[in-house]
C-alpha positions in Angstrom: -40.0 57.9 -3.8 -38.6 54.7 -2.3 -38.7 53.1 1.2 -35.1 52.9 3.0 -34.4 50.0 5.3 -32.0 50.6 7.9 -29.2 48.4 9.7 -26.4 48.3 11.2 -22.8 48.7 10.0 -19.7 48.0 11.8 -16.6 50.6 11.7 -13.4 51.2 13.5 -12.9 54.9 14.2 -10.1 55.4 11.7 -12.3 54.8 9.2 -15.6 56.3 10.9 -13.9 60.0 11.8 -12.6 60.2 7.9 -16.0 59.2 6.3 -17.4 62.6 9.0 -14.8 63.9 7.1 -15.1 63.7 3.6 -19.2 64.2 4.7 -18.6 67.2 6.4 -16.4 68.7 3.5 -19.4 67.8 1.1 -22.2 69.7 3.1 -23.5 65.8 3.8 -24.5 63.6 7.1 -22.7 60.5 7.5 -25.4 58.4 6.3 -25.7 60.7 3.2 -22.1 60.3 2.4 -22.4 56.7 2.5 -25.1 56.0 0.6 -23.3 58.3 -2.0 -20.7 56.3 -2.0 -22.7 52.8 -2.6 -25.0 54.9 -5.1 -21.3 56.0 -7.1 -20.1 52.7 -6.7 -22.8 51.0 -8.7 -23.5 52.7 -10.9 -19.5 52.7 -11.9 -20.0 48.9 -11.9 -23.2 48.7 -13.9 -25.0 47.0 -11.1 -27.5 49.6 -10.3 -31.0 48.3 -10.8 -32.9 49.6 -13.8 -35.9 51.8 -12.1 -38.5 50.5 -13.0 -41.0 53.0 -15.9 -43.2 53.8 -13.5 -40.9 55.6 -10.5 -39.4 58.2 -13.5 
């Protein structure tokens, strides 16, 4: 499994509230929801890094 790197993210209250509700609706943590949103956006735009054969 790849290592995860922490970083701070600042969101306005309304945006955070919306993300919290979305995450709860899909039974994810806020962090998990944001990871999923970012992953899907990267995949859709064709910017998702290619996996190294040893990682599969």
